[in-house]
C-alpha positions in Angstrom: -43.3 -163.2 45.2 -42.6 -160.8 48.1 -46.1 -161.5 49.5 -46.5 -162.4 53.1 -49.9 -163.8 52.3 -50.4 -166.2 55.2 -49.6 -163.5 57.7 -51.2 -160.4 56.1 -53.9 -162.0 54.0 -54.8 -165.2 55.8 -58.3 -165.5 54.3 -57.1 -165.4 50.8 -54.3 -167.8 51.6 -57.0 -170.5 52.0 -57.1 -170.7 48.2 -53.3 -171.1 48.0 -53.5 -174.0 50.4 -56.4 -175.6 48.4 -54.3 -175.3 45.3 -51.4 -176.9 47.0 -53.5 -179.8 48.2 -54.4 -180.3 44.5 -50.7 -180.5 43.5 -49.8 -176.8 42.9 -46.2 -175.8 43.8 -45.9 -172.7 46.0 -42.8 -170.6 45.9 -42.3 -167.8 48.4 -39.8 -165.0 47.6 -39.3 -162.6 50.5 -36.5 -161.1 52.6 -37.8 -162.9 55.7 -38.9 -166.5 56.4 -42.6 -166.1 57.4 -45.7 -168.1 58.0 -46.1 -168.1 54.2 -42.6 -169.6 53.8 -43.4 -172.3 56.3 -46.3 -173.5 54.2 -44.6 -173.0 50.8 -42.7 -175.7 48.9 -39.7 -173.4 48.5 -38.6 -170.2 50.2 -36.2 -167.8 48.5 -34.5 -165.1 50.6 -33.6 -161.9 48.7 -32.4 -158.5 49.6 -35.2 -156.0 50.1 -35.5 -153.6 47.2 -33.9 -155.9 44.6 -37.0 -157.5 43.1 -36.5 -156.0 39.6 -33.1 -157.6 39.4 -34.6 -160.9 40.3 -37.5 -160.6 37.9 -35.2 -159.2 35.2 -33.2 -162.4 35.7 -36.3 -164.5 35.1 -37.1 -162.4 31.9 -33.6 -163.0 30.7 -33.9 -166.7 31.4 -37.2 -166.9 29.4 -35.8 -165.1 26.4 -32.3 -166.6 26.4 -33.8 -170.1 26.4 -36.6 -169.3 24.0 -39.2 -170.3 26.5 -41.8 -167.6 25.8 -45.2 -168.6 24.6 -44.4 -167.5 21.1 -47.9 -167.5 19.5 -49.4 -165.6 22.5 -46.6 -163.1 22.6 -46.7 -162.5 18.9 -50.4 -162.0 18.7 -51.4 -160.4 21.9 -48.5 -158.2 23.0 -46.6 -155.4 21.3 -43.6 -157.6 20.9 -43.7 -157.2 17.1 -44.0 -153.4 17.0 -41.0 -151.4 15.9 -39.6 -148.5 18.1 -38.4 -145.1 17.0 -34.9 -144.8 15.8 -34.5 -142.1 18.5 -34.9 -144.6 21.4 -31.8 -145.3 23.5 -31.8 -147.9 26.2 -30.1 -148.1 29.6 -27.6 -150.3 27.8 -26.5 -147.3 25.8 -26.7 -144.7 28.5 -25.3 -146.5 31.6 -28.6 -146.8 33.4 -30.6 -143.9 31.8 -33.1 -143.9 28.9 -33.2 -141.4 26.1 -35.0 -138.1 26.9 -33.6 -137.5 30.4 -33.3 -133.9 31.7 -30.9 -133.7 34.6 -32.1 -130.2 35.5 -35.6 -131.4 36.3 -34.9 -135.1 37.0 -37.6 -136.1 34.5 -38.0 -137.7 31.1 -39.3 -136.5 27.8 -40.7 -139.8 26.7 -41.3 -138.9 23.0 -38.3 -141.1 21.9 -39.9 -144.2 23.4 -42.7 -144.1 20.8 -43.4 -146.6 18.1 -41.7 -146.0 14.8 -44.9 -145.1 13.0 -46.3 -142.8 15.7 -45.4 -139.1 15.6 -44.8 -138.3 19.3 -44.1 -134.6 19.9 -41.4 -133.7 22.4 -42.8 -133.0 25.8 -40.9 -132.1 28.9 -41.8 -134.5 31.7 -41.5 -132.2 34.7 -45.2 -131.3 34.7 -46.4 -134.9 34.5 -44.0 -135.9 37.3 -45.2 -133.1 39.5 -48.8 -134.2 39.0 -48.3 -138.0 39.2 -49.8 -138.1 35.7 -48.7 -141.6 35.1 -51.2 -143.0 37.6 -54.0 -141.1 35.9 -54.2 -143.3 32.9 -56.1 -145.9 34.9 -57.9 -148.7 33.2 -57.2 -147.2 29.7 -53.5 -146.9 29.7 -51.9 -143.8 28.1 -52.9 -142.6 24.8 -50.6 -143.1 21.8 -51.7 -140.7 19.1 -52.8 -141.9 15.8 -52.4 -145.6 15.7 -55.8 -147.1 15.4 -54.4 -148.2 12.0 -51.5 -150.5 11.5 -48.3 -150.0 13.5 -45.0 -150.7 11.9 -44.1 -154.2 12.9 -42.0 -157.3 12.3 -44.1 -160.4 12.8 -41.0 -162.5 13.0 -39.8 -160.3 16.0 -36.3 -160.3 14.6 -35.8 -156.7 13.7 -33.4 -155.1 16.1 -35.9 -152.3 17.0 -38.8 -154.8 17.5 -40.0 -154.7 21.1 -39.0 -158.4 21.7 -35.4 -157.7 20.6 -35.2 -154.5 22.6 -36.4 -156.5 25.6 -33.7 -159.1 25.1 -31.0 -156.5 24.9 -32.3 -154.6 27.9 -32.3 -157.6 30.2 -29.2 -159.4 28.8 -27.0 -158.4 31.8 -29.6 -159.7 34.3 -27.8 -163.1 34.5 -28.1 -165.7 37.3 -24.7 -164.5 38.4 -25.9 -160.8 38.5 -29.0 -161.9 40.5 -26.7 -163.6 43.0 -24.5 -160.5 43.3 -27.4 -158.1 43.7 -30.2 -160.1 45.5 -28.1 -162.6 47.4 -30.0 -165.5 45.9 -27.7 -168.4 45.1 -27.5 -169.1 41.4 -28.8 -172.7 41.6 -31.8 -171.6 43.7 -32.6 -168.9 41.3 -32.5 -171.3 38.4 -34.9 -173.6 40.3 -37.4 -170.8 40.4 -37.0 -170.1 36.7 -37.4 -173.7 35.7 -40.5 -174.1 37.9 -42.1 -170.9 36.6 -41.5 -171.7 32.9 -42.4 -175.4 33.1 -45.7 -174.5 34.6 -46.6 -172.0 31.9 -47.5 -172.1 28.2 -50.2 -173.7 26.2 -51.3 -176.3 28.7 -50.3 -174.7 32.0 -50.5 -171.4 33.8 -48.8 -169.8 36.8 -50.2 -167.2 39.1 -48.1 -164.3 40.5 -49.1 -162.9 43.9 -47.8 -159.7 45.5 -48.9 -157.6 48.5 -49.2 -153.9 48.6 -45.6 -153.8 49.9 -44.5 -154.2 46.3 -45.8 -150.7 45.6 -43.9 -149.1 48.5 -40.7 -148.5 46.7 -39.2 -145.7 44.7 -39.6 -147.9 41.6 -42.8 -149.6 42.8 -44.8 -149.2 39.6 -41.9 -150.9 37.7 -41.9 -153.9 40.1 -45.4 -154.6 38.9 -44.5 -153.9 35.3 -41.6 -156.5 35.7 -44.0 -159.1 37.0 -46.4 -158.3 34.2 -43.7 -158.8 31.6 -42.9 -162.3 32.9 -46.5 -163.3 33.0 -47.1 -161.9 29.4 -44.1 -163.7 28.0 -45.3 -166.9 29.5 -48.9 -166.5 28.4 -50.3 -166.2 31.9 -52.6 -163.1 31.5 -56.3 -163.5 30.7 -56.2 -167.2 31.4 -57.6 -169.3 34.2 -55.0 -170.1 36.9 -52.8 -167.3 35.7 -52.8 -163.5 36.2 -51.3 -161.2 38.8 -53.0 -160.9 42.2 -52.4 -157.7 44.0 -53.4 -158.5 47.6 -54.9 -155.3 49.0 -56.3 -156.2 52.4 -59.9 -156.5 53.6 -60.8 -152.8 54.1 -62.0 -152.1 50.5 -58.6 -150.7 49.4 -59.5 -151.6 45.9 -62.8 -149.7 46.3 -61.0 -146.7 47.5 -59.0 -146.4 44.3 -62.0 -147.4 42.1 -64.0 -144.5 43.6 -60.9 -142.7 44.5 -59.4 -141.2 47.6 -56.5 -140.2 45.3 -56.0 -136.5 44.4 -55.5 -137.1 40.7 -58.4 -139.4 39.8 -62.1 -139.2 39.4 -64.3 -142.4 39.8 -63.4 -145.2 37.4 -59.8 -144.0 36.9 -60.9 -141.0 34.9 -58.1 -138.4 35.3 -58.8 -135.3 37.4 -58.6 -132.3 35.1 -55.6 -130.1 35.3 -55.0 -126.4 34.5 -54.5 -127.1 30.8 -58.1 -128.4 30.4 -60.0 -125.2 29.6 -63.1 -127.1 28.4 -64.7 -130.5 28.5 -63.6 -131.1 24.8 -60.0 -130.3 25.7 -60.1 -132.7 28.6 -61.7 -135.5 26.6 -59.2 -135.1 23.8 -56.3 -135.4 26.2 -57.5 -138.6 27.8 -58.9 -140.5 24.8 -56.8 -138.9 22.1 -57.5 -139.3 18.4 -58.0 -142.6 16.6 -57.6 -144.7 19.7 -58.6 -148.3 19.8 -60.6 -149.7 22.7 -63.3 -148.8 25.1 -61.3 -145.9 26.6 -62.4 -144.2 23.4 -65.9 -143.9 25.0 -64.4 -141.8 27.8 -66.9 -139.0 26.7 -69.8 -141.2 27.8 -68.2 -142.1 31.1 -67.3 -138.4 31.9 -70.6 -136.8 30.9 -72.5 -139.5 32.8 -70.4 -138.8 35.9 -71.0 -135.0 35.6 -74.8 -135.7 35.3 -74.6 -137.8 38.5 -72.8 -135.0 40.3 -74.8 -132.0 39.1 -78.1 -133.4 37.8 -80.3 -131.0 35.9 -77.8 -128.2 36.4 -75.4 -130.1 34.0 -76.3 -129.3 30.4 -74.6 -129.4 27.1 -74.7 -125.6 27.0 -72.6 -125.3 30.2 -70.2 -128.2 29.4 -72.2 -130.4 31.9 -70.7 -128.2 34.7 -67.2 -129.4 33.8 -65.9 -126.1 35.2 -67.2 -127.1 38.6 -64.4 -129.7 38.9 -61.2 -128.7 40.6 -58.0 -128.5 38.6 -54.6 -130.0 39.4 -51.8 -127.5 39.3 -48.9 -129.5 41.0 -48.1 -132.1 43.6 -51.1 -132.6 45.8 -50.0 -135.9 47.2 -50.2 -137.1 50.8 -46.6 -136.3 51.7 -46.5 -132.9 49.9 -49.6 -132.0 51.8 -48.1 -133.0 55.2 -45.0 -130.8 54.4 -47.4 -128.0 53.4 -49.0 -128.4 56.8 -45.7 -128.0 58.5 -45.0 -124.9 56.3 -48.4 -123.3 57.3 -50.1 -123.7 53.9 -52.9 -126.0 55.0 -55.5 -125.0 57.6 -57.9 -127.9 57.9 -57.8 -131.6 57.5 -60.2 -134.6 57.5 -58.9 -138.0 58.7 -61.1 -141.0 58.0 -59.9 -144.6 58.2 -56.3 -143.7 58.6 -53.9 -142.9 61.3 -50.9 -141.0 59.9 -49.4 -140.4 63.3 -48.5 -144.1 63.3 -49.3 -145.6 59.8 -47.6 -143.1 57.4 -44.0 -142.7 56.6 -42.0 -140.2 58.7 -44.4 -140.0 61.6 -42.7 -137.0 63.1 -43.4 -135.0 60.0 -47.0 -136.1 60.1 -47.5 -135.1 63.7 -45.7 -131.7 63.3 -47.9 -131.0 60.4 -51.1 -131.9 62.3 -49.9 -129.7 65.1 -49.8 -126.7 62.8 -53.5 -126.7 61.6 -56.4 -124.6 62.6 -58.6 -127.6 62.8 -58.5 -131.4 62.4 -61.5 -133.7 62.0 -60.8 -137.3 63.0 -63.4 -140.0 62.5 -62.5 -143.4 63.9 -63.6 -146.3 66.1 -61.3 -145.3 69.0 -59.3 -142.2 70.1 -56.3 -143.0 67.8 -52.9 -141.3 68.0 -53.8 -138.9 65.2 -56.5 -137.5 67.6 -54.3 -137.4 70.7 -51.0 -136.4 69.2 -51.2 -132.9 70.9 -50.9 -134.5 74.3 -49.0 -137.8 73.9 -46.8 -137.6 70.7 -43.1 -138.4 71.1 -42.5 -134.7 70.3 -44.1 -133.8 73.7 -41.2 -135.5 75.4 -38.6 -133.8 73.1 -40.3 -130.4 73.6 -41.1 -130.0 69.9 -44.9 -130.0 70.6 -46.1 -128.1 73.7 -49.8 -129.1 74.5 -50.6 -125.7 75.9 -49.4 -124.0 72.8 -50.5 -126.5 70.1 -52.8 -124.4 67.9 -54.8 -127.3 66.4 -58.4 -127.8 67.4 -59.2 -131.5 67.1 -62.8 -132.6 66.5 -63.3 -136.3 67.1 -66.3 -138.0 65.7 -66.9 -141.7 66.8 -67.4 -143.8 63.7 -69.6 -146.9 63.1 -67.7 -150.1 62.4 -68.4 -152.2 59.3 -70.9 -154.4 61.2 -72.8 -151.3 62.2 -73.6 -150.1 58.7 -74.6 -151.6 55.3 -72.7 -151.2 52.1 -70.1 -152.9 49.9 -66.5 -153.9 50.2 -64.6 -154.2 46.9 -61.8 -156.7 47.4 -58.7 -157.5 45.4 -60.5 -159.6 42.8 -62.6 -156.5 41.9 -65.6 -158.1 43.5 -68.2 -155.9 45.3 -69.8 -157.8 48.2 -72.7 -156.3 50.0 -72.9 -156.5 53.8 -76.1 -156.0 55.7 -76.0 -154.0 58.9 -75.8 -156.5 61.9 -76.3 -154.2 64.9 -77.1 -150.5 65.4 -74.2 -148.2 66.2 -73.9 -147.3 69.9 -74.1 -143.8 71.3 -72.9 -141.1 68.9 -71.3 -143.4 66.5 -72.3 -142.8 62.9 -71.4 -144.1 59.4 -69.3 -142.2 57.0 -72.4 -142.1 54.7 -74.4 -140.3 57.4 -71.6 -137.9 58.2 -71.0 -136.7 54.6 -74.7 -136.7 53.8 -75.3 -134.4 56.7 -72.2 -132.3 55.9 -73.5 -131.9 52.3 -77.0 -131.0 53.4 -75.8 -128.4 55.9 -73.3 -126.9 53.5 -76.0 -126.6 50.8 -78.4 -125.0 53.2 -75.7 -122.6 54.4 -74.8 -121.6 50.9 -78.3 -121.6 49.3 -78.6 -117.8 49.1 -74.9 -117.1 48.3 -74.1 -115.1 45.1 -70.4 -115.9 45.3 -69.5 -117.9 42.1 -67.2 -120.2 44.1 -70.2 -121.6 45.9 -72.0 -122.5 42.7 -70.6 -126.1 42.5 -72.0 -126.9 46.0 -75.3 -125.2 45.1 -75.6 -127.3 41.9 -74.8 -130.7 43.5 -77.7 -133.1 42.9 -77.8 -134.3 46.4 -81.0 -136.4 46.2 -80.3 -139.8 47.8 -83.1 -141.7 49.4 -82.9 -142.2 53.2 -83.9 -145.0 55.6 -85.1 -142.7 58.4 -82.1 -140.7 59.6 -79.6 -142.8 57.7 -79.1 -142.3 53.9 -79.8 -145.4 51.9 -76.5 -147.1 50.9 -78.4 -149.2 48.4 -79.7 -146.0 46.7 -76.1 -144.6 46.6 -75.0 -147.9 44.9 -77.9 -147.5 42.5 -76.6 -144.0 41.5 -73.1 -145.3 41.2 -74.4 -148.0 38.8 -76.0 -145.4 36.6 -79.5 -144.4 35.5 -81.2 -143.9 32.2 -82.6 -140.4 32.7 -85.3 -141.0 30.1 -86.8 -144.0 31.8 -85.6 -143.5 35.4 -84.4 -147.1 35.5 -80.8 -148.4 36.1 -78.6 -149.1 33.1 -77.4 -152.6 32.6 -73.7 -151.8 32.1 -71.2 -149.2 30.9 -72.0 -149.9 27.2 -75.4 -148.2 27.9 -73.8 -144.9 29.0 -74.2 -142.0 26.6 -72.3 -138.7 26.1 -75.5 -136.8 25.3 -76.6 -136.2 28.9 -79.3 -138.9 28.8 -77.5 -141.1 31.4 -76.0 -140.5 34.8 -73.4 -142.8 36.4 -71.3 -142.4 39.6 -68.5 -144.8 38.5 -68.6 -146.3 35.0 -66.6 -149.4 35.8 -69.2 -150.3 38.5 -72.0 -149.9 36.0 -74.1 -153.1 36.0 -73.9 -153.7 39.8 -77.5 -152.6 40.0 -78.7 -153.9 36.7 -82.4 -154.6 36.4 -83.0 -152.6 39.6 -81.4 -155.6 41.5 -78.5 -155.2 44.0 -76.2 -157.6 42.2 -73.6 -157.2 45.0 -76.0 -158.7 47.5 -76.2 -162.1 45.7 -75.1 -164.9 47.9 -75.4 -168.2 46.1 -72.6 -170.3 47.7 -70.1 -172.2 45.6 -71.5 -175.5 46.8 -74.7 -174.6 44.8 -73.2 -173.3 41.6 -70.2 -173.8 39.3 -67.0 -171.8 39.6 -68.0 -169.4 36.8 -71.7 -169.1 37.5 -70.8 -165.8 39.1 -73.7 -165.6 41.5 -71.8 -164.5 44.5 -71.4 -160.7 44.7 -70.6 -158.8 41.5 -67.2 -158.2 39.8 -66.3 -155.1 37.8 -66.5 -154.8 34.8 -69.8 -156.4 33.8 -69.3 -159.2 36.3 -66.3 -160.7 34.5 -64.2 -162.8 36.8 -61.0 -162.9 34.6 -59.9 -159.6 32.9 -58.9 -159.8 29.2 -60.2 -163.3 29.0 -60.2 -163.1 25.1 -56.6 -164.0 25.6 -57.6 -167.4 26.8 -58.4 -168.4 23.2 -56.0 -168.3 20.2 -56.3 -165.6 17.5 -58.8 -167.9 15.7 -61.0 -168.0 18.8 -60.2 -171.5 19.9 -59.0 -172.3 23.4 -55.2 -172.7 23.7 -55.9 -176.0 25.4 -59.0 -177.9 26.4 -58.0 -178.0 30.0 -57.5 -174.3 30.2 -60.6 -173.3 28.1 -62.4 -170.2 29.5 -64.1 -168.3 26.6 -64.2 -169.2 22.9 -65.8 -168.2 19.6 -69.0 -170.2 18.7 -69.1 -170.1 15.0 -72.7 -171.5 14.7 -74.1 -168.9 17.1 -71.9 -166.2 15.9 -70.8 -165.1 19.4 -68.2 -165.5 22.1 -69.3 -167.9 24.8 -67.7 -169.9 27.6 -67.4 -170.3 31.4 -66.9 -166.6 32.1 -68.5 -163.5 30.7 -66.4 -162.6 27.6 -64.3 -159.5 28.1 -64.8 -158.7 24.5 -67.6 -157.6 22.2 -69.8 -160.6 22.2 -70.6 -160.7 18.4 -67.2 -159.5 17.0 -65.7 -162.5 15.1 -62.0 -163.4 15.5 -61.3 -162.4 11.8 -62.9 -159.0 12.1 -60.7 -156.2 10.7 -61.8 -152.5 11.3 -62.7 -150.2 8.5 -60.5 -147.3 7.5 -60.7 -144.5 10.0 -62.3 -146.5 12.8 -61.7 -145.6 16.4 -62.8 -146.7 19.9 -64.2 -150.2 20.2 -64.9 -150.4 16.5 -61.1 -150.1 15.8 -60.4 -153.3 17.9 -59.5 -156.2 15.7 -61.1 -159.6 16.4 -57.7 -160.7 17.8 -57.1 -157.6 20.0 -57.8 -159.0 23.5 -56.5 -156.1 25.6 -59.6 -154.0 24.9 -58.7 -151.1 27.2 -55.3 -150.4 25.7 -54.9 -147.8 23.0 -53.5 -150.4 20.5 -55.4 -153.5 21.7 -52.2 -155.2 22.9 -50.5 -155.8 26.2 -47.4 -153.7 26.6 -44.1 -155.5 27.2 -42.6 -152.1 26.4 -44.4 -148.9 27.5 -44.1 -146.4 24.7 -45.9 -143.8 26.8 -47.3 -143.2 30.2 -44.5 -143.9 32.7 -42.4 -141.3 34.4 -39.4 -143.5 35.0 -38.8 -145.5 31.8 -40.4 -147.8 29.3 -38.8 -150.9 30.8 -38.2 -152.0 34.4 -34.6 -151.4 35.4 -32.7 -152.3 38.5 -31.9 -149.3 40.5 -30.7 -149.4 44.1 -33.1 -148.2 46.7 -32.8 -144.5 47.7 -31.0 -145.7 50.9 -28.8 -148.7 50.2 -25.5 -150.1 51.5 -24.6 -151.3 47.9 -23.3 -149.6 44.8 -25.4 -150.5 41.7 -23.4 -153.3 40.0 -25.3 -153.1 36.7 -25.1 -149.4 35.9 -23.3 -146.2 36.8 -26.8 -144.8 37.6 -27.2 -145.7 41.3 -30.9 -145.1 42.1 -33.9 -144.2 40.1 -33.0 -140.9 38.3 -36.6 -139.6 38.6 -37.6 -140.7 42.1 -39.2 -137.8 43.9 -37.0 -136.6 46.7 -38.1 -133.9 49.1 -34.8 -132.4 50.3 -35.7 -130.6 53.5 -34.1 -130.2 56.9 -37.0 -132.1 58.4 -36.7 -135.0 55.8 -33.1 -136.1 55.9 -31.8 -139.1 53.9 -29.2 -141.6 54.9 -26.2 -141.5 52.5 -25.9 -144.2 49.9 -23.0 -145.0 47.5 -21.4 -143.2 45.9 -22.0 -140.7 48.7 -19.5 -141.2 51.6 -20.2 -142.5 55.1 -23.0 -145.0 54.2 -21.3 -147.4 56.6 -22.8 -145.3 59.5 -26.1 -147.0 58.6 -24.8 -150.4 57.5 -27.9 -152.6 57.7 -30.9 -153.0 55.4 -34.2 -152.3 57.2 -37.7 -153.6 56.2 -41.0 -153.7 57.9 -44.3 -155.5 57.5 -47.5 -156.6 59.2 -48.4 -159.2 61.8 -51.6 -161.3 61.6 -52.5 -160.3 65.2 -52.5 -156.6 64.6 -54.1 -154.5 61.9 -52.2 -151.7 60.2 -51.7 -148.7 62.6 -53.3 -150.7 65.4 -56.4 -148.7 66.0 -58.6 -151.8 65.5 -56.3 -154.3 67.3 -54.3 -152.8 70.1 -57.6 -152.1 71.9 -58.5 -155.8 72.1 -57.1 -157.8 75.0 -56.7 -161.1 73.2 -54.8 -159.6 70.3 -52.7 -157.5 72.5 -51.8 -160.5 74.6 -50.9 -162.5 71.5 -48.4 -159.8 70.3 -47.7 -157.7 73.5 -44.6 -155.8 72.5 -42.8 -154.2 69.5 -39.8 -156.3 68.5 -37.0 -156.4 66.0 -35.9 -159.6 64.3 -32.1 -160.0 63.7 -29.9 -162.9 62.6 -27.7 -164.6 65.2 -24.7 -163.3 63.3 -25.9 -159.7 63.5 -26.8 -160.2 67.2 -23.2 -161.3 67.9 -21.8 -158.4 65.8 -23.8 -155.8 67.8 -24.0 -157.5 71.2 -27.8 -158.1 71.1 -29.4 -160.6 73.4 -32.7 -162.4 72.7 -35.7 -160.6 74.3 -33.5 -157.9 75.7 -33.9 -154.3 74.6 -32.3 -152.7 71.5 -32.9 -149.6 69.5 -33.0 -149.1 65.7 -31.7 -145.8 64.4 -31.9 -143.8 61.1 -31.2 -140.2 60.4 -34.8 -139.5 61.4 -35.0 -141.0 64.9 -34.4 -144.1 67.0 -37.1 -146.5 68.3 -37.0 -149.1 71.1 -37.9 -152.8 70.5 -37.4 -156.2 72.1 -34.7 -158.3 70.3 -35.8 -161.5 68.6 -32.7 -163.4 67.5 -33.9 -165.7 64.7 -32.8 -167.6 61.6 -35.8 -166.1 59.8 -33.5 -163.2 58.9 -30.6 -164.8 57.1 -27.4 -162.9 56.3 -26.8 -162.4 52.6 -23.6 -162.7 50.6 -23.7 -159.8 48.1 -20.9 -159.1 45.7 -18.3 -160.7 48.0 -19.6 -159.0 51.3 -22.0 -160.0 54.0 -25.1 -157.8 54.4 -27.5 -158.1 57.2 -31.2 -157.3 57.1 -33.4 -156.4 60.1 -37.3 -156.6 60.2 -39.9 -154.9 62.4 -43.7 -154.8 62.5 -45.2 -151.3 62.4 -48.4 -151.5 64.4 -47.5 -149.8 67.7 -48.2 -146.3 69.0 -49.0 -144.4 72.2 -52.6 -145.4 72.6 -54.1 -148.8 73.5 -53.7 -151.8 75.7 -50.2 -152.4 74.3 -48.1 -149.4 73.4 -44.7 -148.9 71.8 -42.6 -146.6 69.6 -43.7 -145.8 66.1 -41.7 -147.8 63.6 -42.7 -145.5 60.7 -40.8 -142.7 62.5 -37.7 -144.3 61.2 -38.7 -143.6 57.6 -38.0 -140.6 55.4 -40.1 -139.5 52.5 -39.1 -140.4 49.0 -41.7 -141.5 46.5 -42.3 -143.3 43.2 -42.7 -140.6 40.5 -45.6 -142.4 38.8 -47.9 -142.8 41.8 -46.4 -140.8 44.7 -46.3 -143.9 47.0 -43.5 -143.8 49.5 -40.4 -146.1 49.7 -41.2 -147.7 53.0 -40.2 -151.3 52.5 -36.4 -150.7 52.3 -34.0 -148.2 53.9 -30.8 -148.4 55.9 -30.3 -148.3 59.7 -28.1 -149.1 62.6 -29.0 -151.4 65.5 -27.6 -150.9 69.0 -28.2 -152.7 72.3 -30.2 -151.1 75.1 -32.9 -148.5 75.2 -32.8 -145.4 73.1 -32.2 -142.0 74.8 -35.3 -140.0 75.8 -36.4 -136.4 75.5 -33.8 -133.8 74.2 -31.1 -136.4 74.5 -32.8 -138.3 71.6 -32.5 -135.3 69.4 -28.8 -134.9 70.3 -28.2 -138.7 69.7 -29.8 -138.5 66.2 -27.8 -135.3 65.5 -24.6 -137.1 66.3 -25.4 -139.9 63.8 -26.2 -137.2 61.2 -22.9 -135.5 61.9 -20.9 -138.7 61.5 -22.8 -139.6 58.3 -22.2 -136.1 56.8 -25.9 -135.6 56.3 -27.3 -132.3 55.0 -30.7 -131.4 53.5 -29.1 -132.3 50.1 -28.0 -135.8 51.0 -29.7 -138.3 48.7 -31.2 -135.5 46.6 -28.6 -135.7 43.9 -30.2 -138.3 41.7 -27.8 -138.5 38.7 -24.8 -140.7 39.5 -24.1 -142.2 36.1 -20.5 -141.6 35.3 -19.7 -140.1 38.6 -16.2 -140.9 39.8 -15.8 -138.2 42.4 -17.7 -137.9 45.6 -20.9 -135.8 45.2 -20.9 -132.6 47.1 -21.9 -132.4 50.8 -20.5 -135.7 51.9 -18.0 -134.6 54.5 -19.1 -134.4 58.1 -20.7 -131.0 58.7 -23.1 -129.2 61.0 -26.7 -130.0 60.7 -28.7 -126.8 60.1 -31.3 -125.8 62.7 -34.5 -127.5 61.9 -37.1 -124.7 61.3 -40.0 -127.0 62.3 
């Protein structure tokens, strides 16, 4: 669904084609007809940004026709649990949930709790500012005090049972509503529903695949929640052939969140401490809570082991294992807030590794103006990318906004080694760590990231060794003791430290269950614990599938504990028997008294299905023998999220931040808690009920091409790839081409309130007009790989985007916005600024446009919608 898998993930698409050859039906749901669509059995065109309406329609179809896998849902999800009497749904509040504060555009989620859980009122502004929702990681949010029984109705008929609340919430997501909102004809939508449900249940499973584009919406986390609800209702989680596949590209994107590049996480999805955590005990209580079920209850062992890996012998029980050496979150430290702080002169230095924000991030102008206001910028890359050369070739040079002679930023470019020039692991979308050996030595001054940061740490430690300044103590205490292969640090030894070491024996631990909270173990990332079990690099195993069975698991190593299917206890019924013989994966062996099967059981091996915890139990001991979701604080999968989300306990259709349509389901137009940065340098196109949205009448979406890779630094330098895709282009429907006077392969420009970009016109049926609520709406599509450097160059498509983000994870809405398309080249230099200013004037845009998030019940126009002067841009 919404995954251009053949185009953006062609290696993974091999398995889809193998499944199709065996009789699987492939349905592709995407705004554009792509290479994936051409190979699918069925393609469904929908409007960008309306996936929750579509999925909500599927949920409604499942529940209305009683097609859910009842035994699975009843036993393994929270469908039976009763909600608080204080809870009010979007059905009651015209698109809002209970607990909304219009002054801070945030929710107090206490009314979403279970009936038997005492949830204190808690304003949500702080959590929203810190993206606290994404810090629950593998464990899910804590729900205080429910290791015991939660009030429930096993028949799932009580009006406050989660299943009945779900039915009521999605009742208006009818096939007719899906057609009005998404543009998917009713009969085509019902075909998808019938196929999905017919291929699910006791004897069948369906897989849901999405690409990272699903996350790039102001409600991106709720897209994935909606897909999860469908898969749980149909019994497709924890079972072979089911699941949800988040396609994350080849460059270890999964690994960069496991061992995180995110500001609010520590390795293994442990939350970064914030200013409320005055001690290690306070931190641990906030993340594991009291009386929680599941393995997240052992967060003390994971955290102390991490601190021992960081600080070694300096970390002792007496000093809280150097917990105070960790930084504290005190607000929004996300990528886009940081870029704005750069523009505002609050950031002085910046490291760029493996990214090219001048091309690859939303609102490229904002990124470049921010980088132009630093003291220093370190860029490590394979080639001299746009983020290293912006000071001399950015579009802002032409407009006069950046003057090379006066640009204050000193850029340090360090040539980087490529993946074939260094050894280490990739962690791919299946959570599999695969070791790669170095193939060739790096040329010239190229060096690996490992070498760079190893040298940086050694030099900083040497520089600060004699310091008496307390702020230098964390660097002085770092246990930087990795083995080296000559000049290069040993990547295998780093992986060994990540695995974890028993400090009493000096040998690697076998898995995260060996970690201790008493300081006797160290571990760099608890979910990776086991990758170096028995002092063997498990990620380097390479037994091909022709020499082993599908679950022999001897190729690479998959976290956690080399399990290939997460939550696979759910592949058996509550009594421990496979739901069906053909879908058997793990099961309870009564004679041997253990769980066994084709995969490593994702459950305590000797805990029988009829186990019931003793009074007062917590952590893993509190998990019943039929609680398969062992990381969740109640042991169940959540159809309804009683805690942990910033934007509601259930997915809800809101219009994108920029949309040509009024929300036909609710008075609330867009997500009421989306994070909007209202600044003169970050304008928003108007959307209903704001006036003048017709100035930008078309829906815009962007994606990747197979021939180019992300921001182009790895592909626009190569002659054969540049020849295959030599120029930036925009795809438009024949009807739109006629409406705007566009000719195939001629020039056109696309314009938003941020800028305009040039592109060649491709007139194609791949972009079909949509009939939405009685009107025709056009969508346009562009790839985003071009910039000013390389063998093929072009305008930066991401310059068209503004910055508005999902409040849970601070990921930008870059897959849907509004635009205009005009024939001919765009204006150049200062004329471009005047051209964009005229569009802003006609659209009545001010810094407040789009920032007024509460529209429920609005009948009058919000303020600031009449044409007015655009204030001088201070940047």
